[in-house]
C-alpha positions in Angstrom: 4.2 12.6 10.5 8.0 13.0 10.2 10.0 9.7 9.5 11.6 9.8 13.0 8.2 10.2 14.7 6.8 7.3 12.6 9.7 5.0 13.8 9.1 5.9 17.4 5.3 5.4 17.0 5.9 2.0 15.3 8.4 0.8 18.0 6.0 1.6 20.7 2.9 0.2 18.9 4.6 -3.1 17.9 6.3 -3.8 21.2 5.4 -7.4 21.9 3.1 -7.6 18.9 2.4 -11.1 17.6 -0.3 -12.8 15.5 -3.4 -13.0 17.7 -6.2 -15.6 17.8 -9.7 -14.7 16.7 -11.1 -11.7 14.9 -10.9 -8.0 16.0 -12.7 -5.0 14.7 -11.3 -1.5 14.5 -12.2 1.0 17.2 -14.9 3.5 16.6 -14.0 6.6 14.7 -13.0 9.5 17.0 -14.7 12.8 16.6 -12.6 15.3 14.8 -10.8 12.8 12.5 -7.8 10.6 13.0 -5.5 10.9 16.0 -1.8 11.5 15.6 -1.0 8.0 16.9 -3.3 6.2 14.5 -2.5 4.5 11.3 -4.7 5.8 8.5 -5.4 3.9 5.3 -5.3 6.8 2.8 -6.4 6.3 -0.9 -5.0 8.5 -3.7 -7.7 10.1 -5.8 -6.7 11.0 -9.4 -9.1 12.4 -11.9 -7.9 10.5 -15.0 -9.0 7.0 -13.9 -11.1 4.7 -11.7 -9.2 5.5 -8.5 -12.1 4.2 -6.3 -12.0 0.6 -7.5 -11.8 -2.2 -4.9 -13.8 -0.4 -2.2 -13.5 -3.1 0.5 -9.7 -3.2 0.6 -9.3 -0.6 3.3 -11.6 -2.2 5.9 -10.0 -5.6 5.2 -6.5 -4.4 5.6 -7.3 -2.4 8.7 -8.9 -5.4 10.2 -5.6 -7.4 9.7 -3.5 -4.6 11.2 -5.8 -4.7 14.3 -5.7 -8.5 14.4 -2.0 -9.0 14.1 -0.4 -5.9 15.6 -0.9 -3.5 18.4 -1.2 -0.5 16.1 -4.1 1.8 16.7 -6.0 2.4 13.5 -8.5 4.9 12.2 -11.4 2.7 11.0 -12.4 4.7 7.9 -10.6 5.1 4.6 -9.4 8.6 3.9 -9.4 9.8 0.3 -6.8 12.5 -0.6 -5.3 14.0 -3.7 -1.6 14.4 -4.5 -1.9 18.2 -4.4 -3.6 18.4 -1.0 -1.9 20.5 1.6 -2.7 17.7 4.1 -0.8 15.0 2.2 2.2 15.3 4.5 0.2 13.9 7.4 -0.2 10.5 5.9 2.8 8.1 5.6 1.0 5.6 3.4 -1.1 5.9 0.2 -2.9 3.2 -1.7 -3.5 3.7 -5.4 -5.2 1.4 -7.9 -7.3 1.3 -11.1 -7.5 0.0 -14.6 -7.4 3.2 -16.7 -5.2 6.1 -17.5 -3.0 7.6 -14.8 -2.2 11.2 -15.5 -1.2 13.8 -12.9 -1.3 17.5 -13.2 1.9 19.5 -12.6 0.7 20.5 -9.2 0.0 16.8 -8.3 3.4 15.8 -9.5 5.0 18.4 -7.3 3.0 17.3 -4.3 3.7 13.6 -4.8 7.4 14.1 -5.4 7.7 16.2 -2.3 5.7 13.7 -0.2 7.9 10.7 -1.3 11.0 12.7 -0.6 9.7 13.4 2.9 9.4 9.7 3.7 5.9 8.7 2.4 5.2 5.3 0.7 2.9 5.1 -2.3 1.6 1.5 -2.9 0.3 1.3 -6.5 -1.5 -1.8 -7.5 -2.4 -2.5 -11.1 -5.9 -4.0 -11.3 -5.3 -5.1 -14.9 -2.4 -7.2 -13.5 -0.4 -7.0 -16.7 2.6 -5.2 -18.0 1.2 -3.6 -21.1 -2.2 -2.4 -20.0 -3.2 1.3 -19.8 -2.8 1.6 -16.1 0.7 0.0 -16.1 2.1 2.0 -19.1 0.7 5.3 -17.9 1.6 4.9 -14.3 5.2 3.9 -15.2 5.5 6.9 -17.5 4.4 9.2 -14.6 6.9 7.6 -12.2 9.8 8.0 -14.7 8.8 11.6 -15.1 8.6 12.1 -11.4 11.7 10.2 -10.4 14.0 10.0 -13.5 17.0 7.6 -13.3 18.2 4.1 -14.3 16.9 2.6 -11.1 13.3 3.9 -11.4 10.9 1.0 -10.8 13.6 -1.5 -10.4 12.7 -5.1 -9.3 12.9 -5.6 -5.5 15.1 -8.6 -4.5 13.6 -11.2 -2.3 16.0 -10.1 0.5 14.3 -6.7 0.6 13.3 -5.6 4.2 9.7 -5.3 3.0 9.4 -9.1 2.9 10.4 -9.4 6.6 8.9 -6.2 8.0 6.4 -8.3 10.1 5.6 -11.6 8.5 8.4 -13.5 6.7 7.9 -13.9 2.9 11.1 -15.7 2.0 10.0 -16.3 -1.6 9.1 -12.7 -2.2 5.6 -11.3 -2.9 2.8 -13.8 -2.4 0.9 -14.9 -5.5 -2.7 -14.0 -6.3 -5.5 -16.1 -7.5 -6.0 -13.7 -10.4 -2.5 -14.5 -11.7 -2.8 -18.2 -11.1 -6.1 -18.3 -13.0 -4.4 -17.0 -16.1 -6.1 -13.6 -16.2 -4.3 -10.4 -17.3 -1.1 -11.1 -19.2 -1.1 -14.9 -18.3 2.1 -14.3 -16.2 2.8 -15.0 -12.5 4.8 -12.0 -11.5 7.4 -13.2 -9.0 8.6 -9.6 -8.2 7.4 -6.2 -7.2 9.1 -3.0 -8.3 9.8 0.3 -6.6 11.4 3.7 -6.4 14.0 4.3 -3.6 14.6 7.5 -1.9 17.5 7.8 0.6 17.7 4.1 1.0 13.9 3.4 1.6 11.1 2.6 -0.7 9.1 5.7 -1.7 6.9 3.9 -4.3 5.9 0.2 -4.2 4.5 -1.0 -7.5 2.6 -4.2 -8.2 1.3 -5.9 -11.3 -0.2 -8.7 -9.2 -3.7 -7.2 -8.5 -3.6 -7.4 -4.7 -6.5 -4.9 -4.8 -9.0 -7.5 -6.1 -7.4 -10.2 -3.9 -8.1 -8.2 -0.8 -11.5 -6.8 -1.9 -13.9 -8.8 0.2 -15.7 -8.2 3.5 -13.2 -8.8 6.4 -15.9 -11.0 8.1 -15.4 -13.6 5.4 -11.8 -14.0 6.2 -12.6 -17.0 8.3 -13.4 -18.9 5.1 -9.9 -18.4 3.8 -7.5 -21.3 4.3 -4.6 -18.7 4.5 -5.1 -15.1 5.3 -4.1 -13.4 2.0 -4.0 -9.9 3.6 -0.9 -10.7 5.8 1.4 -9.1 3.2 -0.6 -5.9 3.5 0.5 -5.8 7.2 4.1 -5.9 6.0 3.5 -2.9 3.7 1.8 -0.9 6.5 4.6 -1.7 9.0 7.3 -0.9 6.5 5.5 2.4 5.7 5.6 3.4 9.3 9.3 2.8 9.6 9.6 -0.9 10.2 
């Protein structure tokens, strides 16, 4: 979906949208795959690592998109590779894991072209540290793909991402994994990214949102605060918000 079409889709879908009471479930999957006016949660598959970790994230995030916005969603996660000819049809990609990240030359070419066409890759480090294998290898790939002094620069708290739907005046919300002292024993008060033409093309987290959001959406009622609200911001931003 071209960036201009995404913005028009988002403006129509979010017209009058506000947090809704109660729970909502995604609509049934249409025959023939996703519709052109549906948001699709696409996960990036890469052969070098455990790309399929946190399997419940997609359903939980999609439930929140349905609950808080008027966006139509495709209710199943779609798995796709960076060298797929169909990658251009997805404005959002989720990527996670603990292990090595290594792309082939063809995957690098595909991912670079996709970001430059307006896509947003959200990469979340399940090790939630700055020196683990996922972090060091993913960062190396990004610097190879998008060389320059601003590659993976820290996002300021004033970044539009933090007000794309819900306001996050203090920047990225904390996770229980950080607060419990796992990983590198640091609470990361920032996210990093790669810009292209004034918009984020890569959003990178060492906060382990994947584990934070990896629970059955039906259990959300037991949460004092819905910790998936920030995911809604990422989705809305990816669609042109």
